[in-house]
mmJSON file of the N, C-alpha and C atoms, coordinates in Angstrom:
{"data_MODEL":{"atom_site":{
"group_PDB":["ATOM","ATOM","ATOM","ATOM","ATOM","ATOM","ATOM","ATOM","ATOM","ATOM","ATOM","ATOM","ATOM","ATOM","ATOM","ATOM","ATOM","ATOM","ATOM","ATOM","ATOM","ATOM","ATOM","ATOM","ATOM","ATOM","ATOM","ATOM","ATOM","ATOM","ATOM","ATOM","ATOM","ATOM","ATOM","ATOM","ATOM","ATOM","ATOM","ATOM","ATOM","ATOM","ATOM","ATOM","ATOM","ATOM","ATOM","ATOM","ATOM","ATOM","ATOM","ATOM","ATOM","ATOM","ATOM","ATOM","ATOM","ATOM","ATOM","ATOM","ATOM","ATOM","ATOM","ATOM","ATOM","ATOM","ATOM","ATOM","ATOM","ATOM","ATOM","ATOM","ATOM","ATOM","ATOM","ATOM","ATOM","ATOM","ATOM","ATOM","ATOM","ATOM","ATOM","ATOM","ATOM","ATOM","ATOM","ATOM","ATOM","ATOM","ATOM","ATOM","ATOM","ATOM","ATOM","ATOM","ATOM","ATOM","ATOM","ATOM","ATOM","ATOM","ATOM","ATOM","ATOM","ATOM","ATOM","ATOM","ATOM","ATOM","ATOM","ATOM","ATOM","ATOM","ATOM","ATOM","ATOM","ATOM","ATOM","ATOM","ATOM","ATOM","ATOM","ATOM","ATOM","ATOM","ATOM","ATOM","ATOM","ATOM","ATOM","ATOM","ATOM","ATOM","ATOM","ATOM","ATOM","ATOM","ATOM","ATOM","ATOM","ATOM","ATOM","ATOM","ATOM","ATOM","ATOM","ATOM","ATOM","ATOM","ATOM","ATOM","ATOM","ATOM","ATOM","ATOM","ATOM","ATOM","ATOM","ATOM","ATOM","ATOM","ATOM","ATOM","ATOM","ATOM","ATOM","ATOM","ATOM","ATOM","ATOM","ATOM","ATOM","ATOM","ATOM","ATOM","ATOM","ATOM","ATOM","ATOM","ATOM","ATOM","ATOM","ATOM","ATOM","ATOM","ATOM","ATOM","ATOM","ATOM","ATOM","ATOM","ATOM","ATOM","ATOM","ATOM","ATOM","ATOM","ATOM","ATOM","ATOM","ATOM","ATOM","ATOM","ATOM","ATOM","ATOM","ATOM","ATOM","ATOM","ATOM","ATOM","ATOM","ATOM","ATOM","ATOM","ATOM","ATOM","ATOM","ATOM","ATOM","ATOM","ATOM","ATOM","ATOM","ATOM","ATOM","ATOM","ATOM","ATOM","ATOM","ATOM","ATOM","ATOM"],
"id":[1,2,3,4,5,6,7,8,9,10,11,12,13,14,15,16,17,18,19,20,21,22,23,24,25,26,27,28,29,30,31,32,33,34,35,36,37,38,39,40,41,42,43,44,45,46,47,48,49,50,51,52,53,54,55,56,57,58,59,60,61,62,63,64,65,66,67,68,69,70,71,72,73,74,75,76,77,78,79,80,81,82,83,84,85,86,87,88,89,90,91,92,93,94,95,96,97,98,99,100,101,102,103,104,105,106,107,108,109,110,111,112,113,114,115,116,117,118,119,120,121,122,123,124,125,126,127,128,129,130,131,132,133,134,135,136,137,138,139,140,141,142,143,144,145,146,147,148,149,150,151,152,153,154,155,156,157,158,159,160,161,162,163,164,165,166,167,168,169,170,171,172,173,174,175,176,177,178,179,180,181,182,183,184,185,186,187,188,189,190,191,192,193,194,195,196,197,198,199,200,201,202,203,204,205,206,207,208,209,210,211,212,213,214,215,216,217,218,219,220,221,222,223,224,225,226,227,228,229,230,231,232,233,234],
"type_symbol":["N","C","C","N","C","C","N","C","C","N","C","C","N","C","C","N","C","C","N","C","C","N","C","C","N","C","C","N","C","C","N","C","C","N","C","C","N","C","C","N","C","C","N","C","C","N","C","C","N","C","C","N","C","C","N","C","C","N","C","C","N","C","C","N","C","C","N","C","C","N","C","C","N","C","C","N","C","C","N","C","C","N","C","C","N","C","C","N","C","C","N","C","C","N","C","C","N","C","C","N","C","C","N","C","C","N","C","C","N","C","C","N","C","C","N","C","C","N","C","C","N","C","C","N","C","C","N","C","C","N","C","C","N","C","C","N","C","C","N","C","C","N","C","C","N","C","C","N","C","C","N","C","C","N","C","C","N","C","C","N","C","C","N","C","C","N","C","C","N","C","C","N","C","C","N","C","C","N","C","C","N","C","C","N","C","C","N","C","C","N","C","C","N","C","C","N","C","C","N","C","C","N","C","C","N","C","C","N","C","C","N","C","C","N","C","C","N","C","C","N","C","C","N","C","C","N","C","C","N","C","C","N","C","C"],
"label_atom_id":["N","CA","C","N","CA","C","N","CA","C","N","CA","C","N","CA","C","N","CA","C","N","CA","C","N","CA","C","N","CA","C","N","CA","C","N","CA","C","N","CA","C","N","CA","C","N","CA","C","N","CA","C","N","CA","C","N","CA","C","N","CA","C","N","CA","C","N","CA","C","N","CA","C","N","CA","C","N","CA","C","N","CA","C","N","CA","C","N","CA","C","N","CA","C","N","CA","C","N","CA","C","N","CA","C","N","CA","C","N","CA","C","N","CA","C","N","CA","C","N","CA","C","N","CA","C","N","CA","C","N","CA","C","N","CA","C","N","CA","C","N","CA","C","N","CA","C","N","CA","C","N","CA","C","N","CA","C","N","CA","C","N","CA","C","N","CA","C","N","CA","C","N","CA","C","N","CA","C","N","CA","C","N","CA","C","N","CA","C","N","CA","C","N","CA","C","N","CA","C","N","CA","C","N","CA","C","N","CA","C","N","CA","C","N","CA","C","N","CA","C","N","CA","C","N","CA","C","N","CA","C","N","CA","C","N","CA","C","N","CA","C","N","CA","C","N","CA","C","N","CA","C","N","CA","C","N","CA","C","N","CA","C","N","CA","C","N","CA","C","N","CA","C"],
"label_alt_id":[null,null,null,null,null,null,null,null,null,null,null,null,null,null,null,null,null,null,null,null,null,null,null,null,null,null,null,null,null,null,null,null,null,null,null,null,null,null,null,null,null,null,null,null,null,null,null,null,null,null,null,null,null,null,null,null,null,null,null,null,null,null,null,null,null,null,null,null,null,null,null,null,null,null,null,null,null,null,null,null,null,null,null,null,null,null,null,null,null,null,null,null,null,null,null,null,null,null,null,null,null,null,null,null,null,null,null,null,null,null,null,null,null,null,null,null,null,null,null,null,null,null,null,null,null,null,null,null,null,null,null,null,null,null,null,null,null,null,null,null,null,null,null,null,null,null,null,null,null,null,null,null,null,null,null,null,null,null,null,null,null,null,null,null,null,null,null,null,null,null,null,null,null,null,null,null,null,null,null,null,null,null,null,null,null,null,null,null,null,null,null,null,null,null,null,null,null,null,null,null,null,null,null,null,null,null,null,null,null,null,null,null,null,null,null,null,null,null,null,null,null,null,null,null,null,null,null,null,null,null,null,null,null,null],
"label_comp_id":["MET","MET","MET","THR","THR","THR","THR","THR","THR","VAL","VAL","VAL","GLU","GLU","GLU","THR","THR","THR","PRO","PRO","PRO","CYS","CYS","CYS","ILE","ILE","ILE","LEU","LEU","LEU","VAL","VAL","VAL","CYS","CYS","CYS","SER","SER","SER","ILE","ILE","ILE","ASP","ASP","ASP","GLU","GLU","GLU","LYS","LYS","LYS","THR","THR","THR","GLY","GLY","GLY","TYR","TYR","TYR","CYS","CYS","CYS","PHE","PHE","PHE","GLY","GLY","GLY","CYS","CYS","CYS","GLY","GLY","GLY","ARG","ARG","ARG","THR","THR","THR","ARG","ARG","ARG","GLU","GLU","GLU","GLU","GLU","GLU","ILE","ILE","ILE","ALA","ALA","ALA","ALA","ALA","ALA","TRP","TRP","TRP","MET","MET","MET","THR","THR","THR","MET","MET","MET","GLY","GLY","GLY","PRO","PRO","PRO","ASP","ASP","ASP","ARG","ARG","ARG","ARG","ARG","ARG","GLN","GLN","GLN","THR","THR","THR","VAL","VAL","VAL","MET","MET","MET","ALA","ALA","ALA","VAL","VAL","VAL","LEU","LEU","LEU","PRO","PRO","PRO","ASP","ASP","ASP","ARG","ARG","ARG","LEU","LEU","LEU","SER","SER","SER","LYS","LYS","LYS","ILE","ILE","ILE","VAL","VAL","VAL","ARG","ARG","ARG","LYS","LYS","LYS","PRO","PRO","PRO","ARG","ARG","ARG","ARG","ARG","ARG","GLU","GLU","GLU","THR","THR","THR","ARG","ARG","ARG","ARG","ARG","ARG","ARG","ARG","ARG","ARG","ARG","ARG","LEU","LEU","LEU","GLU","GLU","GLU","ARG","ARG","ARG","LEU","LEU","LEU","LYS","LYS","LYS","ARG","ARG","ARG","GLU","GLU","GLU","ARG","ARG","ARG","GLU","GLU","GLU","ASP","ASP","ASP"],
"label_asym_id":["A","A","A","A","A","A","A","A","A","A","A","A","A","A","A","A","A","A","A","A","A","A","A","A","A","A","A","A","A","A","A","A","A","A","A","A","A","A","A","A","A","A","A","A","A","A","A","A","A","A","A","A","A","A","A","A","A","A","A","A","A","A","A","A","A","A","A","A","A","A","A","A","A","A","A","A","A","A","A","A","A","A","A","A","A","A","A","A","A","A","A","A","A","A","A","A","A","A","A","A","A","A","A","A","A","A","A","A","A","A","A","A","A","A","A","A","A","A","A","A","A","A","A","A","A","A","A","A","A","A","A","A","A","A","A","A","A","A","A","A","A","A","A","A","A","A","A","A","A","A","A","A","A","A","A","A","A","A","A","A","A","A","A","A","A","A","A","A","A","A","A","A","A","A","A","A","A","A","A","A","A","A","A","A","A","A","A","A","A","A","A","A","A","A","A","A","A","A","A","A","A","A","A","A","A","A","A","A","A","A","A","A","A","A","A","A","A","A","A","A","A","A","A","A","A","A","A","A","A","A","A","A","A","A"],
"label_entity_id":["1","1","1","1","1","1","1","1","1","1","1","1","1","1","1","1","1","1","1","1","1","1","1","1","1","1","1","1","1","1","1","1","1","1","1","1","1","1","1","1","1","1","1","1","1","1","1","1","1","1","1","1","1","1","1","1","1","1","1","1","1","1","1","1","1","1","1","1","1","1","1","1","1","1","1","1","1","1","1","1","1","1","1","1","1","1","1","1","1","1","1","1","1","1","1","1","1","1","1","1","1","1","1","1","1","1","1","1","1","1","1","1","1","1","1","1","1","1","1","1","1","1","1","1","1","1","1","1","1","1","1","1","1","1","1","1","1","1","1","1","1","1","1","1","1","1","1","1","1","1","1","1","1","1","1","1","1","1","1","1","1","1","1","1","1","1","1","1","1","1","1","1","1","1","1","1","1","1","1","1","1","1","1","1","1","1","1","1","1","1","1","1","1","1","1","1","1","1","1","1","1","1","1","1","1","1","1","1","1","1","1","1","1","1","1","1","1","1","1","1","1","1","1","1","1","1","1","1","1","1","1","1","1","1"],
"label_seq_id":[1,1,1,2,2,2,3,3,3,4,4,4,5,5,5,6,6,6,7,7,7,8,8,8,9,9,9,10,10,10,11,11,11,12,12,12,13,13,13,14,14,14,15,15,15,16,16,16,17,17,17,18,18,18,19,19,19,20,20,20,21,21,21,22,22,22,23,23,23,24,24,24,25,25,25,26,26,26,27,27,27,28,28,28,29,29,29,30,30,30,31,31,31,32,32,32,33,33,33,34,34,34,35,35,35,36,36,36,37,37,37,38,38,38,39,39,39,40,40,40,41,41,41,42,42,42,43,43,43,44,44,44,45,45,45,46,46,46,47,47,47,48,48,48,49,49,49,50,50,50,51,51,51,52,52,52,53,53,53,54,54,54,55,55,55,56,56,56,57,57,57,58,58,58,59,59,59,60,60,60,61,61,61,62,62,62,63,63,63,64,64,64,65,65,65,66,66,66,67,67,67,68,68,68,69,69,69,70,70,70,71,71,71,72,72,72,73,73,73,74,74,74,75,75,75,76,76,76,77,77,77,78,78,78],
"pdbx_PDB_ins_code":[null,null,null,null,null,null,null,null,null,null,null,null,null,null,null,null,null,null,null,null,null,null,null,null,null,null,null,null,null,null,null,null,null,null,null,null,null,null,null,null,null,null,null,null,null,null,null,null,null,null,null,null,null,null,null,null,null,null,null,null,null,null,null,null,null,null,null,null,null,null,null,null,null,null,null,null,null,null,null,null,null,null,null,null,null,null,null,null,null,null,null,null,null,null,null,null,null,null,null,null,null,null,null,null,null,null,null,null,null,null,null,null,null,null,null,null,null,null,null,null,null,null,null,null,null,null,null,null,null,null,null,null,null,null,null,null,null,null,null,null,null,null,null,null,null,null,null,null,null,null,null,null,null,null,null,null,null,null,null,null,null,null,null,null,null,null,null,null,null,null,null,null,null,null,null,null,null,null,null,null,null,null,null,null,null,null,null,null,null,null,null,null,null,null,null,null,null,null,null,null,null,null,null,null,null,null,null,null,null,null,null,null,null,null,null,null,null,null,null,null,null,null,null,null,null,null,null,null,null,null,null,null,null,null],
"Cartn_x":[16.671,16.091,16.21,16.206,16.68,15.114,15.208,14.588,14.593,13.853,13.755,13.027,13.871,13.049,12.299,11.012,9.919,8.61,8.835,8.17,6.229,6.169,4.577,3.89,2.918,1.853,0.288,0.327,-0.597,-2.023,-1.477,-2.73,-1.937,-2.558,-1.868,-2.956,-2.786,-3.639,-2.626,-2.758,-2.006,-2.793,-2.154,-2.63,-2.92,-3.355,-3.311,-2.542,-3.067,-1.939,-0.652,0.137,1.425,1.765,1.376,1.511,2.344,2.324,2.727,1.709,2.062,1.512,0.575,-0.516,-1.29,-0.332,-0.135,0.391,1.888,2.64,4.211,4.906,4.108,5.156,5.678,5.969,6.79,5.741,6.308,5.881,5.506,4.854,4.417,5.808,6.741,7.62,8.659,8.42,9.673,8.655,7.594,7.051,7.325,6.885,7.232,9.086,9.522,11.002,11.574,10.967,11.541,12.141,12.05,12.544,13.455,14.064,15.075,16.025,15.693,16.716,17.69,18.833,20.067,19.645,19.942,19.856,19.871,21.017,21.722,20.28,19.941,18.848,17.245,17.228,15.947,16.218,17.454,17.587,17.439,17.978,17.677,16.588,15.503,14.11,13.416,13.647,12.95,13.558,14.746,14.775,13.88,13.243,12.619,11.017,10.576,9.081,8.727,9.073,8.576,8.241,8.801,8.832,7.429,7.679,6.363,5.264,5.311,4.064,3.412,4.07,3.626,3.031,3.405,2.646,1.615,0.958,-0.292,-1.286,-2.296,-3.575,-4.221,-4.758,-5.816,-7.027,-7.941,-9.524,-9.984,-11.222,-11.157,-11.951,-12.382,-13.127,-14.689,-15.423,-16.539,-17.267,-18.093,-18.545,-19.759,-19.496,-19.647,-21.3,-21.899,-23.594,-23.514,-22.502,-22.229,-21.826,-20.712,-20.143,-21.257,-22.386,-23.029,-24.063,-24.369,-25.363,-24.771,-23.473,-22.367,-22.913,-22.574,-22.284,-23.612,-24.861,-26.274,-26.533,-26.397,-26.504,-26.052,-24.707,-23.699,-24.171,-24.729,-25.494,-26.838,-27.749,-28.666,-28.815,-27.345,-27.091,-26.961,-26.096,-25.535,-26.814],
"Cartn_y":[19.662,18.435,17.709,16.569,15.551,14.973,14.551,14.464,12.465,11.668,10.049,10.071,9.223,8.838,7.722,7.495,6.423,5.871,5.062,4.471,4.377,5.236,5.131,5.992,5.533,6.383,6.624,6.456,6.644,5.614,4.252,3.617,2.371,2.285,1.396,0.462,-0.636,-2.01,-3.045,-3.846,-5.194,-6.036,-6.874,-7.835,-9.049,-10.079,-10.971,-12.371,-12.288,-13.561,-13.54,-12.146,-11.943,-11.205,-10.373,-9.895,-8.563,-8.413,-7.146,-5.592,-4.336,-3.462,-3.273,-3.337,-2.936,-1.533,-0.78,0.618,0.693,0.257,0.602,-0.824,-2.35,-3.556,-4.049,-2.643,-3.5,-4.024,-4.939,-5.858,-4.43,-5.026,-4.389,-4.101,-5.098,-5.058,-3.711,-3.768,-2.637,-1.607,-1.539,-0.084,0.761,-0.073,0.075,0.375,-0.203,0.594,1.34,1.588,2.639,3.464,4.411,5.739,5.387,4.053,3.69,3.086,2.833,1.791,3.183,2.049,3.12,3.352,4.493,4.483,3.125,2.776,1.574,0.177,-0.049,-0.973,-0.59,1.01,1.155,1.342,1.23,1.13,-0.053,-1.373,-2.512,-3.078,-2.656,-2.596,-2.546,-1.296,-0.526,-1.403,-1.531,-2.572,-3.97,-4.49,-5.824,-5.097,-3.894,-3.544,-3.697,-3.652,-3.952,-5.294,-6.416,-7.198,-7.878,-7.388,-8.0,-7.247,-6.151,-5.68,-6.005,-7.132,-7.84,-8.918,-9.285,-10.656,-10.461,-8.823,-9.155,-8.808,-9.543,-10.043,-9.217,-7.839,-6.729,-7.0,-7.151,-7.201,-5.965,-6.346,-5.136,-4.467,-2.839,-2.365,-2.5,-2.324,-2.409,-1.151,-1.745,-0.273,0.785,1.769,2.925,3.238,3.806,3.93,5.12,5.992,7.362,6.508,5.742,5.126,4.056,3.187,2.866,3.775,4.794,6.008,6.292,6.578,7.28,6.151,4.748,3.68,3.553,3.668,3.423,5.126,5.933,7.29,7.008,6.447,6.414,5.073,4.301,2.973,3.776,4.307,4.837,5.875,6.486,7.462,6.637,5.685,5.028,4.178],
"Cartn_z":[11.446,11.214,10.087,10.247,9.177,8.88,7.232,6.781,6.251,6.781,6.542,5.385,4.588,3.469,3.985,3.397,3.682,2.194,2.385,1.133,1.502,2.721,3.16,2.347,2.011,0.794,1.694,3.06,3.829,3.257,2.882,2.634,3.754,4.851,6.122,6.301,5.7,6.087,5.594,6.553,6.437,5.81,4.987,4.006,4.903,5.406,6.352,5.865,4.462,3.718,3.695,3.566,3.421,4.567,5.462,6.412,5.69,4.484,3.767,4.08,4.142,3.747,2.689,2.601,1.522,0.248,1.113,0.447,0.261,1.176,0.737,0.928,1.235,1.231,2.123,3.401,4.47,5.842,6.497,7.739,8.867,9.839,10.835,11.7,11.664,12.391,11.915,10.37,9.755,9.808,9.911,9.902,11.426,12.467,13.935,13.847,13.403,13.534,12.668,11.56,10.702,11.089,12.183,12.224,12.867,13.773,14.107,13.369,12.125,11.474,11.195,10.577,9.68,8.438,7.904,6.184,5.626,5.92,5.122,5.292,6.616,6.39,5.836,6.045,5.366,3.746,3.076,2.035,1.387,2.31,2.172,1.941,3.109,2.708,1.681,1.346,-0.023,-0.956,-0.944,-2.609,-2.56,-1.665,-1.862,-1.837,-1.849,-1.589,-2.845,-4.082,-5.339,-5.44,-4.977,-5.599,-4.229,-3.374,-2.43,-2.928,-3.142,-3.388,-4.802,-5.72,-6.384,-6.219,-4.832,-4.552,-3.637,-3.315,-2.88,-3.776,-3.556,-4.488,-3.757,-4.896,-4.288,-4.764,-3.611,-3.678,-4.74,-5.599,-6.11,-5.139,-5.382,-4.288,-4.697,-3.73,-4.075,-4.758,-5.661,-6.356,-5.145,-4.906,-4.157,-4.835,-3.768,-4.58,-5.391,-5.787,-6.383,-7.603,-7.551,-8.98,-9.644,-8.916,-9.404,-10.201,-9.703,-10.224,-11.187,-11.46,-12.944,-13.794,-13.281,-14.451,-15.105,-14.047,-14.779,-15.849,-15.172,-15.846,-17.539,-17.535,-18.55,-19.566,-18.93,-19.801,-20.211,-19.557,-20.267,-21.36,-21.252,-22.301,-23.844,-23.332,-24.541,-25.422],
"occupancy":[1.0,1.0,1.0,1.0,1.0,1.0,1.0,1.0,1.0,1.0,1.0,1.0,1.0,1.0,1.0,1.0,1.0,1.0,1.0,1.0,1.0,1.0,1.0,1.0,1.0,1.0,1.0,1.0,1.0,1.0,1.0,1.0,1.0,1.0,1.0,1.0,1.0,1.0,1.0,1.0,1.0,1.0,1.0,1.0,1.0,1.0,1.0,1.0,1.0,1.0,1.0,1.0,1.0,1.0,1.0,1.0,1.0,1.0,1.0,1.0,1.0,1.0,1.0,1.0,1.0,1.0,1.0,1.0,1.0,1.0,1.0,1.0,1.0,1.0,1.0,1.0,1.0,1.0,1.0,1.0,1.0,1.0,1.0,1.0,1.0,1.0,1.0,1.0,1.0,1.0,1.0,1.0,1.0,1.0,1.0,1.0,1.0,1.0,1.0,1.0,1.0,1.0,1.0,1.0,1.0,1.0,1.0,1.0,1.0,1.0,1.0,1.0,1.0,1.0,1.0,1.0,1.0,1.0,1.0,1.0,1.0,1.0,1.0,1.0,1.0,1.0,1.0,1.0,1.0,1.0,1.0,1.0,1.0,1.0,1.0,1.0,1.0,1.0,1.0,1.0,1.0,1.0,1.0,1.0,1.0,1.0,1.0,1.0,1.0,1.0,1.0,1.0,1.0,1.0,1.0,1.0,1.0,1.0,1.0,1.0,1.0,1.0,1.0,1.0,1.0,1.0,1.0,1.0,1.0,1.0,1.0,1.0,1.0,1.0,1.0,1.0,1.0,1.0,1.0,1.0,1.0,1.0,1.0,1.0,1.0,1.0,1.0,1.0,1.0,1.0,1.0,1.0,1.0,1.0,1.0,1.0,1.0,1.0,1.0,1.0,1.0,1.0,1.0,1.0,1.0,1.0,1.0,1.0,1.0,1.0,1.0,1.0,1.0,1.0,1.0,1.0,1.0,1.0,1.0,1.0,1.0,1.0,1.0,1.0,1.0,1.0,1.0,1.0,1.0,1.0,1.0,1.0,1.0,1.0],
"B_iso_or_equiv":[0.0,0.0,0.0,0.0,0.0,0.0,0.0,0.0,0.0,0.0,0.0,0.0,0.0,0.0,0.0,0.0,0.0,0.0,0.0,0.0,0.0,0.0,0.0,0.0,0.0,0.0,0.0,0.0,0.0,0.0,0.0,0.0,0.0,0.0,0.0,0.0,0.0,0.0,0.0,0.0,0.0,0.0,0.0,0.0,0.0,0.0,0.0,0.0,0.0,0.0,0.0,0.0,0.0,0.0,0.0,0.0,0.0,0.0,0.0,0.0,0.0,0.0,0.0,0.0,0.0,0.0,0.0,0.0,0.0,0.0,0.0,0.0,0.0,0.0,0.0,0.0,0.0,0.0,0.0,0.0,0.0,0.0,0.0,0.0,0.0,0.0,0.0,0.0,0.0,0.0,0.0,0.0,0.0,0.0,0.0,0.0,0.0,0.0,0.0,0.0,0.0,0.0,0.0,0.0,0.0,0.0,0.0,0.0,0.0,0.0,0.0,0.0,0.0,0.0,0.0,0.0,0.0,0.0,0.0,0.0,0.0,0.0,0.0,0.0,0.0,0.0,0.0,0.0,0.0,0.0,0.0,0.0,0.0,0.0,0.0,0.0,0.0,0.0,0.0,0.0,0.0,0.0,0.0,0.0,0.0,0.0,0.0,0.0,0.0,0.0,0.0,0.0,0.0,0.0,0.0,0.0,0.0,0.0,0.0,0.0,0.0,0.0,0.0,0.0,0.0,0.0,0.0,0.0,0.0,0.0,0.0,0.0,0.0,0.0,0.0,0.0,0.0,0.0,0.0,0.0,0.0,0.0,0.0,0.0,0.0,0.0,0.0,0.0,0.0,0.0,0.0,0.0,0.0,0.0,0.0,0.0,0.0,0.0,0.0,0.0,0.0,0.0,0.0,0.0,0.0,0.0,0.0,0.0,0.0,0.0,0.0,0.0,0.0,0.0,0.0,0.0,0.0,0.0,0.0,0.0,0.0,0.0,0.0,0.0,0.0,0.0,0.0,0.0,0.0,0.0,0.0,0.0,0.0,0.0],
"pdbx_formal_charge":[null,null,null,null,null,null,null,null,null,null,null,null,null,null,null,null,null,null,null,null,null,null,null,null,null,null,null,null,null,null,null,null,null,null,null,null,null,null,null,null,null,null,null,null,null,null,null,null,null,null,null,null,null,null,null,null,null,null,null,null,null,null,null,null,null,null,null,null,null,null,null,null,null,null,null,null,null,null,null,null,null,null,null,null,null,null,null,null,null,null,null,null,null,null,null,null,null,null,null,null,null,null,null,null,null,null,null,null,null,null,null,null,null,null,null,null,null,null,null,null,null,null,null,null,null,null,null,null,null,null,null,null,null,null,null,null,null,null,null,null,null,null,null,null,null,null,null,null,null,null,null,null,null,null,null,null,null,null,null,null,null,null,null,null,null,null,null,null,null,null,null,null,null,null,null,null,null,null,null,null,null,null,null,null,null,null,null,null,null,null,null,null,null,null,null,null,null,null,null,null,null,null,null,null,null,null,null,null,null,null,null,null,null,null,null,null,null,null,null,null,null,null,null,null,null,null,null,null,null,null,null,null,null,null],
"auth_seq_id":[1,1,1,2,2,2,3,3,3,4,4,4,5,5,5,6,6,6,7,7,7,8,8,8,9,9,9,10,10,10,11,11,11,12,12,12,13,13,13,14,14,14,15,15,15,16,16,16,17,17,17,18,18,18,19,19,19,20,20,20,21,21,21,22,22,22,23,23,23,24,24,24,25,25,25,26,26,26,27,27,27,28,28,28,29,29,29,30,30,30,31,31,31,32,32,32,33,33,33,34,34,34,35,35,35,36,36,36,37,37,37,38,38,38,39,39,39,40,40,40,41,41,41,42,42,42,43,43,43,44,44,44,45,45,45,46,46,46,47,47,47,48,48,48,49,49,49,50,50,50,51,51,51,52,52,52,53,53,53,54,54,54,55,55,55,56,56,56,57,57,57,58,58,58,59,59,59,60,60,60,61,61,61,62,62,62,63,63,63,64,64,64,65,65,65,66,66,66,67,67,67,68,68,68,69,69,69,70,70,70,71,71,71,72,72,72,73,73,73,74,74,74,75,75,75,76,76,76,77,77,77,78,78,78],
"auth_comp_id":["MET","MET","MET","THR","THR","THR","THR","THR","THR","VAL","VAL","VAL","GLU","GLU","GLU","THR","THR","THR","PRO","PRO","PRO","CYS","CYS","CYS","ILE","ILE","ILE","LEU","LEU","LEU","VAL","VAL","VAL","CYS","CYS","CYS","SER","SER","SER","ILE","ILE","ILE","ASP","ASP","ASP","GLU","GLU","GLU","LYS","LYS","LYS","THR","THR","THR","GLY","GLY","GLY","TYR","TYR","TYR","CYS","CYS","CYS","PHE","PHE","PHE","GLY","GLY","GLY","CYS","CYS","CYS","GLY","GLY","GLY","ARG","ARG","ARG","THR","THR","THR","ARG","ARG","ARG","GLU","GLU","GLU","GLU","GLU","GLU","ILE","ILE","ILE","ALA","ALA","ALA","ALA","ALA","ALA","TRP","TRP","TRP","MET","MET","MET","THR","THR","THR","MET","MET","MET","GLY","GLY","GLY","PRO","PRO","PRO","ASP","ASP","ASP","ARG","ARG","ARG","ARG","ARG","ARG","GLN","GLN","GLN","THR","THR","THR","VAL","VAL","VAL","MET","MET","MET","ALA","ALA","ALA","VAL","VAL","VAL","LEU","LEU","LEU","PRO","PRO","PRO","ASP","ASP","ASP","ARG","ARG","ARG","LEU","LEU","LEU","SER","SER","SER","LYS","LYS","LYS","ILE","ILE","ILE","VAL","VAL","VAL","ARG","ARG","ARG","LYS","LYS","LYS","PRO","PRO","PRO","ARG","ARG","ARG","ARG","ARG","ARG","GLU","GLU","GLU","THR","THR","THR","ARG","ARG","ARG","ARG","ARG","ARG","ARG","ARG","ARG","ARG","ARG","ARG","LEU","LEU","LEU","GLU","GLU","GLU","ARG","ARG","ARG","LEU","LEU","LEU","LYS","LYS","LYS","ARG","ARG","ARG","GLU","GLU","GLU","ARG","ARG","ARG","GLU","GLU","GLU","ASP","ASP","ASP"],
"auth_asym_id":["A","A","A","A","A","A","A","A","A","A","A","A","A","A","A","A","A","A","A","A","A","A","A","A","A","A","A","A","A","A","A","A","A","A","A","A","A","A","A","A","A","A","A","A","A","A","A","A","A","A","A","A","A","A","A","A","A","A","A","A","A","A","A","A","A","A","A","A","A","A","A","A","A","A","A","A","A","A","A","A","A","A","A","A","A","A","A","A","A","A","A","A","A","A","A","A","A","A","A","A","A","A","A","A","A","A","A","A","A","A","A","A","A","A","A","A","A","A","A","A","A","A","A","A","A","A","A","A","A","A","A","A","A","A","A","A","A","A","A","A","A","A","A","A","A","A","A","A","A","A","A","A","A","A","A","A","A","A","A","A","A","A","A","A","A","A","A","A","A","A","A","A","A","A","A","A","A","A","A","A","A","A","A","A","A","A","A","A","A","A","A","A","A","A","A","A","A","A","A","A","A","A","A","A","A","A","A","A","A","A","A","A","A","A","A","A","A","A","A","A","A","A","A","A","A","A","A","A","A","A","A","A","A","A"],
"auth_atom_id":["N","CA","C","N","CA","C","N","CA","C","N","CA","C","N","CA","C","N","CA","C","N","CA","C","N","CA","C","N","CA","C","N","CA","C","N","CA","C","N","CA","C","N","CA","C","N","CA","C","N","CA","C","N","CA","C","N","CA","C","N","CA","C","N","CA","C","N","CA","C","N","CA","C","N","CA","C","N","CA","C","N","CA","C","N","CA","C","N","CA","C","N","CA","C","N","CA","C","N","CA","C","N","CA","C","N","CA","C","N","CA","C","N","CA","C","N","CA","C","N","CA","C","N","CA","C","N","CA","C","N","CA","C","N","CA","C","N","CA","C","N","CA","C","N","CA","C","N","CA","C","N","CA","C","N","CA","C","N","CA","C","N","CA","C","N","CA","C","N","CA","C","N","CA","C","N","CA","C","N","CA","C","N","CA","C","N","CA","C","N","CA","C","N","CA","C","N","CA","C","N","CA","C","N","CA","C","N","CA","C","N","CA","C","N","CA","C","N","CA","C","N","CA","C","N","CA","C","N","CA","C","N","CA","C","N","CA","C","N","CA","C","N","CA","C","N","CA","C","N","CA","C","N","CA","C","N","CA","C","N","CA","C","N","CA","C","N","CA","C","N","CA","C"],
"pdbx_PDB_model_num":[1,1,1,1,1,1,1,1,1,1,1,1,1,1,1,1,1,1,1,1,1,1,1,1,1,1,1,1,1,1,1,1,1,1,1,1,1,1,1,1,1,1,1,1,1,1,1,1,1,1,1,1,1,1,1,1,1,1,1,1,1,1,1,1,1,1,1,1,1,1,1,1,1,1,1,1,1,1,1,1,1,1,1,1,1,1,1,1,1,1,1,1,1,1,1,1,1,1,1,1,1,1,1,1,1,1,1,1,1,1,1,1,1,1,1,1,1,1,1,1,1,1,1,1,1,1,1,1,1,1,1,1,1,1,1,1,1,1,1,1,1,1,1,1,1,1,1,1,1,1,1,1,1,1,1,1,1,1,1,1,1,1,1,1,1,1,1,1,1,1,1,1,1,1,1,1,1,1,1,1,1,1,1,1,1,1,1,1,1,1,1,1,1,1,1,1,1,1,1,1,1,1,1,1,1,1,1,1,1,1,1,1,1,1,1,1,1,1,1,1,1,1,1,1,1,1,1,1,1,1,1,1,1,1]
}}}
């Protein structure tokens, strides 16, 4: 069995503005075709991923209840 190199980091969500995955930077079409792409084509796609990822504007994560309680506890201690 051969191993296929992949940029996937299991953060599979597509940015609606750019069409790129927030995790790896690939398009839906590239993700779907990845296993059937030849090694040269995969390397070509992987070469452009850092530039793509730099163009995605990530929204800040909302503060979870646990984080909020931890933050409030730290603020009271200070």
